[in-house]
C-alpha positions as CSV (number, residue, x, y, z in Angstrom):
1,X,10.0,-2.9,-40.0
2,X,9.8,-0.6,-37.0
3,X,7.2,-0.3,-34.2
4,X,5.6,2.9,-33.0
5,X,3.1,4.3,-30.5
6,X,1.0,7.2,-31.8
7,X,-0.5,9.3,-29.0
8,X,-4.1,10.4,-29.5
9,X,-5.1,13.6,-27.6
10,X,-8.2,15.6,-27.1
11,X,-8.7,18.3,-29.7
12,X,-10.3,21.7,-29.7
13,X,-11.8,23.5,-32.7
14,X,-14.3,26.3,-33.0
15,X,-15.0,26.3,-29.3
16,X,-15.9,22.6,-29.4
17,X,-14.1,19.7,-27.8
18,X,-13.4,16.4,-29.5
19,X,-12.4,13.7,-27.1
20,X,-9.4,11.5,-27.9
21,X,-11.5,8.4,-28.5
22,X,-13.6,10.3,-31.0
23,X,-10.5,11.4,-32.8
24,X,-9.3,7.8,-33.0
25,X,-12.7,6.5,-34.2
26,X,-13.1,9.2,-36.8
27,X,-9.6,8.9,-38.4
28,X,-8.4,5.3,-37.6
29,X,-11.5,3.2,-37.3
30,X,-13.6,5.0,-40.0
31,X,-11.0,6.4,-42.4
32,X,-7.9,4.1,-42.0
33,X,-5.8,7.3,-41.8
34,X,-3.8,9.4,-39.3
35,X,-2.2,12.8,-39.3
36,X,1.2,14.2,-38.3
37,X,2.1,17.8,-37.7
38,X,5.3,19.2,-39.2
39,X,7.1,18.8,-35.9
40,X,5.8,15.4,-34.8
41,X,8.7,13.0,-33.9
42,X,9.5,10.4,-36.5
43,X,7.6,12.1,-39.3
44,X,10.6,11.6,-41.6
45,X,11.3,8.0,-40.9
46,X,8.0,6.2,-40.6
47,X,7.4,4.0,-43.6
48,X,5.0,1.5,-45.2
49,X,4.7,-1.8,-43.3
50,X,5.7,-0.3,-40.0
51,X,3.4,-1.3,-37.1
52,X,1.7,1.2,-34.8
53,X,-0.3,1.2,-31.6
54,X,-2.7,4.0,-30.7
55,X,-2.6,5.4,-27.1
56,X,-5.2,7.8,-25.7
57,X,-3.6,10.5,-23.5
58,X,-5.1,12.5,-20.7
59,X,-5.9,12.0,-17.1
60,X,-8.9,9.9,-17.7
61,X,-7.4,7.8,-20.5
62,X,-3.8,6.4,-20.7
63,X,-5.1,3.4,-22.5
64,X,-4.3,1.5,-25.8
65,X,-7.3,1.3,-28.1
66,X,-6.1,-0.2,-31.3
67,X,-3.3,-1.0,-33.8
68,X,-2.6,-0.8,-37.5
69,X,0.0,-1.2,-40.2
70,X,1.2,1.8,-42.2
71,X,0.8,1.8,-45.9
72,X,2.6,5.1,-46.4
73,X,4.9,7.5,-44.7
74,X,3.7,11.0,-43.7
75,X,2.9,13.0,-46.8
76,X,1.1,16.2,-47.9
77,X,-2.3,15.1,-49.5
78,X,-2.4,17.1,-52.7
79,X,-5.6,15.4,-53.7
80,X,-7.6,17.5,-51.1
81,X,-9.4,14.3,-49.9
82,X,-8.3,14.8,-46.3
83,X,-8.5,18.6,-46.1
84,X,-11.5,18.4,-43.7
85,X,-10.2,15.5,-41.6
86,X,-7.7,17.5,-39.6
87,X,-7.9,20.7,-37.6
88,X,-4.7,22.1,-39.3
89,X,-4.9,22.0,-43.1
90,X,-1.2,21.6,-43.2
91,X,-1.3,18.2,-41.4
92,X,0.6,15.4,-43.1
93,X,-1.5,12.4,-43.9
94,X,-0.6,8.7,-43.1
95,X,-2.5,5.8,-44.6
96,X,-3.3,2.7,-42.7
97,X,-4.3,-0.9,-43.3
98,X,-5.2,-3.9,-41.1
99,X,-6.8,-1.6,-38.5
100,X,-7.6,-3.4,-35.2
101,X,-9.9,-1.8,-32.6
102,X,-9.4,-3.5,-29.3
103,X,-12.6,-5.0,-27.9
104,X,-11.7,-3.5,-24.6
105,X,-9.3,-0.7,-23.9
106,X,-5.9,-1.7,-22.4
107,X,-4.7,0.6,-19.6
108,X,-1.0,1.3,-19.6
109,X,-0.8,0.6,-15.8
110,X,-2.1,-2.9,-16.3
111,X,1.1,-4.1,-18.0
112,X,3.8,-5.5,-15.7
113,X,6.7,-6.0,-18.2
114,X,6.2,-3.0,-20.5
115,X,9.3,-0.8,-20.7
116,X,7.8,2.0,-22.8
117,X,6.8,5.1,-20.8
118,X,4.6,8.0,-22.2
119,X,6.6,11.1,-23.2
120,X,5.8,14.4,-24.9
121,X,5.4,14.2,-28.6
122,X,2.8,12.6,-30.9
123,X,4.8,9.4,-31.5
124,X,7.5,7.3,-30.1
125,X,9.5,4.4,-31.4
126,X,9.2,1.2,-29.3
127,X,10.6,-2.3,-29.2
128,X,9.1,-5.3,-30.9
129,X,8.8,-6.9,-27.5
130,X,6.7,-4.0,-26.1
131,X,4.5,-4.1,-29.2
132,X,4.0,-7.9,-28.9
133,X,3.1,-7.5,-25.1
134,X,0.4,-5.0,-25.8
135,X,-0.9,-7.0,-28.7
136,X,-1.1,-10.1,-26.5
137,X,1.4,-12.0,-28.7
138,X,3.9,-12.7,-25.9
139,X,3.4,-13.0,-22.2
140,X,3.4,-9.8,-20.1
141,X,6.2,-10.7,-17.8
142,X,9.0,-8.7,-16.2
143,X,12.3,-9.8,-17.8
144,X,14.2,-12.3,-15.7
145,X,17.1,-9.9,-15.5
146,X,14.8,-7.3,-13.9
147,X,13.1,-9.4,-11.1
148,X,12.2,-6.9,-8.4
149,X,13.9,-7.6,-5.1
150,X,12.5,-4.6,-3.3
151,X,9.1,-3.8,-4.7
152,X,8.6,-0.5,-2.8
153,X,12.0,0.8,-4.1
154,X,11.1,-0.2,-7.6
155,X,7.8,1.6,-7.6
156,X,9.4,4.8,-6.3
157,X,12.1,4.7,-9.0
158,X,9.4,4.2,-11.7
159,X,8.0,7.6,-10.6
160,X,11.4,9.2,-10.1
161,X,11.9,9.5,-13.9
162,X,8.7,11.4,-14.3
163,X,9.6,13.6,-11.3
164,X,13.0,14.4,-12.8
165,X,11.5,15.6,-16.1
166,X,8.8,17.7,-14.4
167,X,11.4,19.4,-12.1
168,X,14.4,19.3,-14.4
169,X,15.6,22.9,-13.8
170,X,15.1,22.6,-10.0
171,X,17.4,19.6,-9.6
172,X,21.0,20.6,-9.2
173,X,22.6,17.9,-11.3
174,X,20.1,18.3,-14.1
175,X,20.0,22.1,-14.3
176,X,23.4,21.8,-16.0
177,X,22.1,19.3,-18.6
178,X,19.5,19.5,-21.3
179,X,17.4,16.5,-22.6
180,X,18.7,15.2,-25.9
181,X,16.5,15.3,-29.0
182,X,17.5,13.6,-32.2
183,X,16.9,14.7,-35.8
184,X,13.6,12.8,-35.9
185,X,12.2,14.6,-32.8
186,X,12.6,11.7,-30.4
187,X,13.4,13.0,-26.9
188,X,15.9,11.8,-24.3
189,X,13.2,10.3,-22.1
190,X,13.0,6.5,-22.6
191,X,15.2,6.9,-25.7
192,X,14.8,3.8,-27.8
193,X,18.1,2.4,-29.1
194,X,16.7,-0.6,-31.0
195,X,19.6,-2.9,-30.2
196,X,20.1,-2.4,-26.4
197,X,16.7,-1.3,-25.2
198,X,15.5,2.0,-23.7
199,X,17.8,4.6,-22.1
200,X,16.0,6.1,-19.1
201,X,17.4,9.6,-19.8
202,X,19.8,10.7,-22.5
203,X,21.1,14.3,-22.1
204,X,23.8,16.7,-23.2
205,X,26.0,18.7,-20.8
206,X,27.2,22.3,-21.3
207,X,30.1,21.1,-23.5
208,X,27.6,19.2,-25.7
209,X,28.9,15.8,-24.5
210,X,26.4,13.0,-23.9
211,X,25.3,11.8,-20.5
212,X,23.5,8.5,-20.2
213,X,21.4,8.5,-17.0
214,X,20.0,5.2,-15.7
215,X,17.7,4.6,-12.7
216,X,18.3,1.3,-11.0
217,X,14.6,0.3,-11.0
218,X,14.7,-3.1,-9.3
219,X,18.0,-4.4,-10.6
220,X,21.0,-5.1,-8.4
221,X,23.1,-2.1,-8.1
222,X,26.2,-3.6,-9.8
223,X,24.2,-5.1,-12.7
224,X,23.0,-1.7,-13.8
225,X,26.7,-0.7,-14.4
226,X,26.8,-3.3,-17.3
227,X,23.6,-1.9,-18.7
228,X,25.0,1.7,-18.7
229,X,28.2,0.6,-20.4
230,X,26.1,-1.0,-23.2
231,X,24.2,2.3,-23.6
232,X,27.5,4.3,-23.6
233,X,28.9,2.0,-26.3
234,X,25.7,2.4,-28.4
235,X,25.6,6.2,-28.1
236,X,29.3,6.4,-29.0
237,X,28.7,4.3,-32.1
238,X,25.4,5.7,-33.3
239,X,25.0,9.3,-32.1
240,X,28.2,10.9,-30.9
241,X,30.4,12.9,-33.2
242,X,34.2,12.3,-33.1
243,X,34.8,15.1,-30.6
244,X,31.8,14.2,-28.3
245,X,32.5,12.3,-25.1
246,X,29.9,9.9,-23.6
247,X,29.6,9.3,-19.8
248,X,27.1,7.5,-17.6
249,X,25.3,8.5,-14.4
250,X,23.5,5.9,-12.3
251,X,20.9,7.0,-9.7
252,X,20.2,4.6,-6.9
253,X,18.2,4.5,-3.7
254,X,21.1,3.4,-1.5
255,X,24.8,2.6,-1.7
256,X,26.2,-0.9,-1.5
257,X,29.7,-2.5,-1.8
258,X,28.9,-4.4,-4.9
259,X,28.2,-1.2,-6.8
260,X,31.4,0.4,-5.3
261,X,33.5,-2.4,-6.8
262,X,31.8,-2.2,-10.2
263,X,32.2,1.6,-10.3
264,X,35.9,1.4,-9.4
265,X,36.5,-0.4,-12.7
266,X,34.7,2.3,-14.8
267,X,35.5,5.4,-12.7
268,X,36.4,7.5,-15.7
269,X,33.2,6.6,-17.5
270,X,30.4,6.2,-15.0
271,X,29.4,8.2,-11.8
272,X,26.7,7.4,-9.3
273,X,24.3,9.5,-7.1
274,X,21.9,8.5,-4.4
275,X,18.4,10.0,-4.4
276,X,16.6,10.7,-1.2
277,X,12.8,11.2,-0.8
278,X,10.9,12.5,2.1
279,X,7.2,12.6,3.0
280,X,5.6,14.6,5.8
281,X,2.1,15.1,7.1
282,X,1.2,18.3,9.0
283,X,-1.8,18.9,11.2
284,X,-4.9,20.0,9.3
């Protein structure tokens, strides 16, 4: 069994707008169904009994509104029953059961311990822990290993990932890389490994070698080295071809000696960079 988030967006048809919540109500609540386009991530691997959460996108949304269990993968409905349900007649149908509509919407920003971050694409694979947090099955708590020592730094680094992706080609180190995308359409932002958690950024360099990029995000500088090494090992075992190298890049807010000692032992595998942010107000 796997866990997914399906993102629900506003739709346009025949000069009319259909809000995301109306799309959810029409398909999930009323029809126990969902639709995938032919390029939607995970369309080839979702299967019956997988669990899914529904997340409304858009500036005024960013909330979880419900959940369900899949009773099918994504398939072309040859019966014609669903031909009027989707804007695109080529949309693949997914059948659902045990549909739950949350009595009140759950904003993404209200969760403290949730690791999943929204990314482009209609679906993303998530951890069982994140699923259980959103469903209220387990406590919403920051993992003990990620207790925040400097709250302001942590908040800045949470937004740093989004900033990097929105300005990828304008950041010198990243203009030489490209975000990784696997065969199921999952992108390199918050790439879910299953066994060792989410990789902040997974990319390929100009020689088609893997680069694992990790933002410190509240952890001690030297502790993040161990996390990156686990990610490197997972990528080498599960994604890399025999001739592909895997290296790590840690981005931190400031240098410290504990990080220097840790990096000295993995100098051929992991590099580090320090980010700097500035803020200026001019006269009106």
